[in-house]
C-alpha positions as CSV (number, residue, x, y, z in Angstrom):
1,M,1.6,98.1,-133.7
2,K,-0.5,99.6,-136.0
3,K,-2.4,95.9,-136.6
4,L,-2.3,95.6,-133.3
5,L,-4.4,98.8,-132.6
6,V,-6.5,97.5,-136.3
7,L,-7.0,94.4,-134.4
8,I,-8.2,96.0,-131.3
9,G,-10.9,98.3,-132.9
10,I,-11.7,95.4,-135.3
11,S,-12.5,92.7,-132.6
12,S,-14.2,95.4,-130.2
13,M,-16.7,96.1,-133.1
14,L,-17.6,92.9,-133.9
15,T,-17.6,91.7,-130.4
16,S,-20.0,94.4,-129.8
17,C,-21.8,93.2,-132.6
18,N,-23.0,90.0,-130.9
19,V,-23.5,90.7,-127.4
20,N,-26.5,92.6,-127.6
21,Y,-28.3,91.0,-130.5
22,G,-31.8,90.3,-128.4
23,G,-31.2,93.0,-126.3
24,Y,-33.4,95.4,-128.1
25,P,-37.1,95.2,-127.8
26,I,-38.9,94.1,-130.9
27,R,-41.6,96.1,-132.0
28,T,-44.9,95.0,-133.4
29,S,-46.4,97.7,-135.0
30,Y,-44.6,100.5,-137.1
31,P,-45.6,103.5,-138.3
32,G,-46.7,104.3,-141.5
33,G,-46.1,100.4,-143.0
34,N,-48.9,99.5,-145.1
35,S,-47.0,95.9,-145.3
36,G,-47.0,95.2,-141.9
37,G,-47.0,91.6,-142.4
38,S,-43.8,91.3,-144.1
39,I,-41.8,93.4,-140.9
40,A,-43.8,90.7,-138.3
41,N,-42.7,87.7,-140.8
42,T,-39.0,89.3,-140.7
43,D,-38.8,89.1,-136.7
44,R,-40.3,86.2,-136.6
45,E,-37.1,85.0,-138.5
46,Y,-34.7,86.8,-137.3
47,N,-35.6,85.8,-133.5
48,E,-35.7,81.9,-135.0
49,L,-32.2,82.2,-136.1
50,L,-30.8,83.8,-133.4
51,K,-31.5,80.6,-131.8
52,T,-28.7,79.1,-133.8
53,Y,-27.2,81.3,-135.3
54,K,-23.3,81.1,-135.0
55,P,-21.3,83.7,-136.3
56,E,-18.1,83.7,-137.7
57,T,-16.1,86.5,-135.7
58,A,-12.6,84.7,-135.9
59,E,-12.4,83.6,-139.2
60,V,-13.7,87.3,-140.7
61,L,-11.3,89.2,-138.1
62,S,-8.0,86.5,-139.8
63,D,-9.6,87.4,-143.3
64,L,-10.0,91.3,-143.1
65,L,-6.4,91.5,-141.0
66,N,-4.4,89.5,-143.7
67,N,-6.0,91.8,-146.5
68,D,-7.8,89.1,-148.8
69,D,-5.2,86.7,-148.5
70,P,-4.8,85.4,-152.3
71,A,-4.0,82.1,-151.5
72,S,-7.3,81.6,-149.5
73,L,-10.4,80.2,-151.0
74,R,-13.2,82.0,-148.9
75,T,-13.3,85.5,-148.2
76,S,-15.7,88.1,-146.0
77,I,-18.7,89.5,-146.3
78,S,-20.5,92.1,-143.9
79,V,-23.7,94.3,-143.9
80,E,-24.2,96.8,-141.3
81,N,-27.7,97.3,-140.6
82,K,-28.3,101.5,-139.7
83,S,-32.1,100.9,-139.8
84,P,-34.7,100.8,-136.8
85,C,-35.4,97.4,-137.5
86,N,-34.0,93.7,-137.3
87,M,-33.5,92.3,-140.7
88,V,-32.3,88.4,-142.0
89,L,-29.8,88.8,-144.9
90,T,-30.2,85.9,-147.2
91,I,-26.7,85.1,-149.2
92,S,-26.9,82.6,-151.6
93,G,-24.4,81.1,-154.4
94,N,-23.2,78.5,-156.1
95,N,-23.7,75.6,-153.7
96,F,-23.7,78.1,-150.8
97,F,-26.5,79.3,-149.3
98,K,-26.6,81.4,-145.8
99,K,-29.3,83.2,-143.9
100,I,-27.6,86.1,-141.6
101,P,-30.0,87.6,-138.4
102,I,-28.5,91.4,-138.1
103,G,-30.0,93.3,-134.9
104,A,-31.2,96.8,-135.6
105,G,-28.2,99.3,-135.5
106,K,-26.0,96.1,-135.7
107,I,-23.3,94.5,-137.9
108,G,-23.7,91.0,-139.4
109,Y,-20.9,89.0,-141.6
110,T,-20.0,85.6,-142.5
111,M,-17.3,83.9,-144.7
112,I,-18.2,82.9,-148.2
113,P,-16.4,80.8,-151.2
114,K,-14.5,84.1,-153.2
115,N,-14.8,84.6,-157.0
116,Q,-18.5,83.6,-157.3
117,N,-21.8,85.4,-158.0
118,Y,-24.1,86.1,-154.9
119,S,-27.9,87.5,-154.7
120,L,-28.1,89.1,-151.2
121,S,-31.4,89.8,-150.2
122,G,-33.6,90.7,-147.1
123,M,-36.3,93.1,-145.3
124,V,-35.0,96.2,-144.2
125,C,-38.4,98.1,-142.4
126,N,-40.6,98.1,-145.1
127,S,-38.0,98.1,-147.8
128,R,-37.0,95.2,-150.1
129,Y,-33.2,94.6,-150.2
130,Q,-31.7,92.9,-153.3
131,S,-28.1,93.0,-155.3
132,N,-26.6,90.8,-156.7
133,K,-22.7,91.1,-156.5
134,Y,-19.5,88.8,-158.1
135,I,-17.3,89.0,-155.1
136,T,-13.6,88.5,-155.1
137,S,-12.4,90.1,-151.6
138,S,-13.7,91.4,-148.7
139,Y,-17.1,92.8,-149.6
140,S,-18.7,95.4,-147.0
141,I,-22.6,97.2,-147.4
142,T,-24.4,99.7,-145.4
143,L,-28.0,99.4,-145.4
144,R,-30.6,101.8,-144.2
145,N,-34.3,102.0,-143.6
């Protein structure tokens, strides 16, 4: 029963992330920003990626519910964007490269090969996020501006 409740909770959380990806108005002017070109470029890239991006909801849910099955060669990564700006997260590693559009206040996620070094980067409003991580199991981060 507990697993069912967890599955329902995670499923509704991830489903709500998908439903309104493009539902928020895109701001073209940001107060106090002196690098407006970067935000405009991010918004353009975000909107272009939304046209073709297919989230891996079922695979991510399965990974989270199976508690990082040691036999699995892949694991999940999720990023919560708590900023008021849309962002594009770039994940790159050995023979892996993916861009994930993450709407303002939304969660983006994907599956990646386990036991590798990854470079994670993106623009969050006027701030650049960049991190290098060795990922062996499900990985989750929260970004805010």
